[in-house]
C-alpha positions in Angstrom: -2.7 -5.8 -12.7 0.1 -4.2 -15.0 -0.6 -4.2 -18.8 2.3 -3.8 -21.5 3.6 -0.5 -21.3 3.3 2.1 -24.4 6.2 4.1 -24.0 5.4 6.1 -27.2 1.9 6.7 -26.3 2.9 8.0 -22.8 5.6 10.6 -24.6 3.3 11.7 -26.9 0.9 12.5 -24.0 3.4 14.3 -22.1 3.4 17.3 -24.2 0.3 17.9 -24.8 -0.6 20.6 -22.1 1.0 24.1 -22.5 2.5 24.7 -19.0 4.5 27.8 -19.0 8.2 27.7 -18.6 10.0 28.8 -15.6 11.0 32.3 -14.9 14.6 32.7 -17.2 17.6 32.2 -15.4 20.8 33.4 -16.0 24.0 31.3 -15.8 24.9 32.6 -12.7 21.6 32.0 -11.4 21.9 28.5 -12.6 24.9 27.7 -11.1 23.9 29.0 -7.7 20.9 27.0 -7.7 22.5 23.7 -8.9 25.1 24.4 -5.8 22.3 24.9 -3.6 20.5 22.0 -5.1 23.7 19.8 -4.5 24.4 21.0 -1.3 20.8 19.8 -0.1 20.8 16.8 -1.1 24.8 16.2 0.1 23.1 17.4 3.7 21.0 14.4 3.5 23.9 11.7 3.9 26.2 14.5 5.6 26.2 12.4 9.0 27.3 9.0 7.3 29.8 10.9 5.0 31.2 12.9 8.2 31.7 9.7 10.6 32.0 6.6 8.4 35.4 7.0 8.4 35.9 8.8 11.7 33.8 6.7 14.2 36.8 4.6 15.9 38.3 7.8 16.9 35.2 9.2 18.2 33.2 6.2 19.8 34.6 3.7 22.6 35.1 0.4 20.4 32.7 -1.3 22.8 30.2 1.1 21.6 30.1 -0.4 17.9 31.4 -3.8 18.3 28.6 -6.3 17.6 28.9 -10.1 18.1 26.5 -12.0 16.0 26.6 -15.1 18.3 25.4 -13.1 21.3 21.8 -13.2 22.4 22.4 -9.6 24.5 20.7 -6.4 23.4 23.1 -4.9 20.8 24.5 -1.3 21.3 22.3 1.7 20.7 25.1 3.6 18.8 24.1 2.7 15.2 20.0 3.1 15.8 20.6 6.6 17.4 23.2 7.5 14.7 20.5 6.3 12.0 17.7 8.3 13.7 20.0 11.2 14.0 21.0 11.0 10.2 17.6 11.3 9.2 17.1 14.5 12.1 20.0 15.7 10.1 18.6 15.9 6.7 15.0 16.9 8.0 17.1 20.2 8.9 18.4 20.7 5.7 15.0 20.1 4.5 13.4 22.4 6.9 15.8 25.0 6.0 15.5 24.8 2.3 11.4 24.8 2.6 11.9 27.6 5.0 13.8 29.9 2.2 11.2 29.1 -0.5 8.6 29.9 1.9 10.0 33.1 2.2 10.3 34.1 -1.7 13.6 33.5 -2.4 14.4 32.2 -5.5 18.5 31.6 -5.2 17.6 28.0 -4.9 15.3 28.2 -8.1 12.6 29.8 -9.3 9.1 29.5 -7.2 6.7 27.7 -9.7 3.3 26.8 -8.1 2.8 23.2 -9.2 -1.3 24.0 -8.8 -1.5 27.3 -9.8 -5.2 27.9 -10.1 -5.3 27.3 -6.3 -4.1 29.4 -3.3 -2.9 27.7 -0.7 -1.0 29.8 1.6 0.2 28.8 5.3 2.1 29.9 8.1 5.5 28.4 8.0 5.6 27.9 12.2 2.3 26.0 11.5 3.1 23.7 8.7 6.7 22.7 10.5 5.0 21.9 13.8 2.3 19.9 12.1 4.9 17.9 10.3 7.4 17.2 12.9 4.2 16.4 15.6 2.6 13.6 13.2 2.7 10.3 15.1 2.2 8.6 11.9 5.6 9.8 10.5 9.0 10.3 12.5 7.5 8.6 16.1 5.9 5.3 14.2 9.2 5.0 12.4 11.4 5.5 14.9 9.6 3.0 16.9 9.7 0.6 14.2 13.7 1.3 13.8 14.3 0.7 17.8 12.2 -2.0 18.0 13.8 -4.2 15.2 17.3 -2.8 16.2 17.0 -3.7 19.9 15.2 -6.9 19.4 18.0 -8.2 16.8 15.3 -8.4 14.3 17.6 -7.3 11.5 20.1 -9.1 9.3 23.6 -9.4 11.0 24.8 -6.9 8.4 23.2 -3.9 9.6 24.8 -4.1 13.4 28.4 -3.9 11.3 30.5 -0.2 10.8 33.0 -1.4 8.5 33.1 -0.6 4.7 31.6 2.8 4.5 28.6 3.3 2.2 28.0 1.5 -0.1 26.2 3.3 -2.8 24.9 1.0 -5.0 23.0 -0.7 -2.4 21.6 2.5 -1.4 20.1 2.9 -4.5 18.7 -0.9 -4.8 17.0 -0.4 -1.6 15.5 2.7 -2.7 14.4 1.2 -6.0 13.4 -2.3 -4.1 11.3 -0.4 -1.3 9.9 2.2 -3.6 8.5 -1.0 -5.9 7.3 -2.6 -3.1 5.8 0.9 -1.9 4.1 1.1 -5.3 2.6 -2.4 -4.8 1.0 -1.5 -1.1 -0.3 2.1 -2.4 -2.0 0.5 -5.1 -3.2 -2.3 -2.8 -4.7 0.4 -0.6 -6.4 2.1 -3.4 -7.9 -0.8 -5.3 -8.5 -3.7 -2.8 -11.5 -2.7 -0.7 -13.2 0.7 -0.2 -13.1 0.0 3.3 -9.1 -0.6 3.3 -8.7 2.7 1.3 -11.0 4.4 3.7 -9.6 3.4 6.9 -5.8 3.8 5.6 -4.8 5.7 3.0 -7.9 8.3 2.5 -7.2 10.4 5.4 -3.8 11.5 3.3 -5.8 12.1 0.5 -7.5 14.8 1.7 -4.7 17.0 0.7 -5.3 17.2 -2.9 -3.0 20.3 -3.3 -0.3 19.1 -1.0 2.3 21.0 0.5 5.8 20.0 1.6 4.5 19.4 5.5 1.9 17.0 4.7 4.2 14.3 3.6 3.5 12.0 6.8 0.1 13.2 7.3 -2.2 10.1 7.2 -3.0 7.2 9.2 -1.3 4.7 11.6 -2.7 1.8 9.3 -1.2 3.9 6.2 2.1 3.7 7.5 2.3 0.5 8.5 0.9 -0.8 5.2 2.7 1.3 2.8 6.1 2.3 4.7 6.7 -0.4 7.7 6.0 -3.4 5.6 8.2 -2.5 2.9 10.9 -1.2 4.7 11.3 -4.7 6.7 10.9 -6.5 3.5 14.0 -4.2 1.7 16.2 -4.9 5.1 15.9 -8.5 4.5 16.4 -9.0 1.0 19.2 -6.4 0.6 21.6 -6.4 3.7 23.6 -3.4 4.0 26.4 -2.0 6.8 25.2 0.7 9.4 26.4 3.7 6.9 24.7 2.1 4.0 21.3 1.8 5.7 21.7 5.0 7.5 22.2 6.8 4.0 19.2 4.9 2.6 16.8 5.8 5.1 17.7 9.4 5.4 17.4 10.0 1.4 14.3 8.1 1.5 12.4 10.0 4.3 13.6 13.3 3.0 12.9 12.4 -0.4 9.2 11.6 0.4 8.9 15.3 2.0 10.3 16.9 -0.8 7.7 15.0 -3.6 5.3 16.9 -1.4 6.5 20.0 -2.3 3.9 22.8 -3.7 6.3 24.1 -5.9 8.5 22.7 -8.6 12.0 22.0 -7.6 15.2 23.3 -9.8 16.6 19.8 -10.0 12.9 18.5 -11.2 14.0 18.6 -15.0 16.9 16.3 -14.8 15.0 13.9 -12.4 11.5 14.3 -15.4 14.5 13.1 -18.0 15.4 9.8 -16.1 12.1 9.4 -14.4 12.5 9.7 -10.7 9.8 11.0 -8.6 9.3 14.7 -8.7 7.0 17.1 -7.0 4.5 17.6 -9.7 4.5 13.6 -10.5 3.3 13.3 -7.0 0.6 15.9 -7.1 -0.8 14.1 -10.0 -1.5 11.1 -7.5 -2.9 13.9 -5.2 -5.2 15.5 -7.6 -6.7 12.7 -9.7 -6.1 9.6 -7.4 -5.7 7.0 -10.1 -2.1 7.8 -11.5 1.2 7.8 -10.3 1.2 5.1 -7.6 5.3 5.5 -7.2 7.1 7.8 -4.9 10.6 8.1 -5.6 10.6 6.3 -9.4 8.1 6.4 -11.9 9.4 3.2 -13.3 6.5 0.8 -12.0 4.1 3.2 -13.3 5.5 3.6 -16.5 5.9 -0.4 -16.7 1.8 -0.8 -15.3 0.8 1.9 -17.4 -0.4 3.9 -14.6 1.8 6.9 -15.3 0.7 10.3 -15.9 2.7 13.0 -17.0 2.0 16.4 -14.8 2.0 18.1 -18.4 -1.2 16.1 -19.4 -3.4 17.7 -16.3 -5.7 20.4 -17.1 -5.6 21.5 -13.3 -2.1 22.3 -13.4 -2.1 24.4 -16.4 -3.0 28.4 -15.2 -6.7 28.9 -16.3 -5.9 32.7 -16.7 -8.1 33.8 -13.5 -7.6 34.7 -9.9 -6.2 31.3 -7.8 -9.1 30.4 -6.0 -8.8 29.1 -2.2 -8.1 25.2 -1.8 -10.9 23.9 -0.9 -9.5 22.0 1.7 -7.8 25.2 3.6 -10.5 26.0 6.0 -10.8 22.6 7.1 -7.4 21.3 7.1 -5.1 24.2 8.3 
């Protein structure tokens, strides 16, 4: 499946298209945008950061005590806090997206990734559609509840001691994305019927918006997200705070890479080959490249990476933007 990577060719390819640079920013503008971006990413892990050293003063000991030898249903405290951590992170993402949707440039210039298509939408409709997707929060919440309450997670996950292990957070993100890359590519390539029944519904969004992140199908979520999540949990053992931080960063980063505009931090992410919104737009537009989500390492190693700078549809054509072909049908 993977070929020997030609990184030189990838770097040459990446500079071919002449995508306009973002509007010039003053030093003050950059500072404000950088602080805003740092605040957003910190917000994604706000709950574990706030409680990891305070939980014993906030909750009764019986709520976080765990006996590995017991067969009783474990306390739902860790499960509840984990789901709440994602909700808190989601509130930061929704606030960020609202500011951008309203036209604020304080968090960075508003540069469309696909400037030749007009996909305007109502924020309330977009947020409501996003939050009501059963394939997203409902299914993932159900998976987390089931595995937690039935003691299907490794014992380490029920422990509250130790704070956040950031090396393990990164390890979980890398492993989850690597496994997700494989399952994502499998959905595309294994058999047309598998693709049609699983991932094709998500690919109707050829010019995605942030709110399309979890708009897909039940089989797609089970194959590409739930399966890798369970494998990652059993391969990298974490305590509750570490898994909480991983879960919130993972879920909310998936939303951010579906953004219709470039983020202020994207040049830095591109430099280290973290996944950007433009990278993921390449996949939605072409279908045959950039199967990774959070990292582009797997695509580069398997020669399925295509730089957004080399996608002609992302270069302004000098004409008025045409209405996105899917707008009338899907919005």
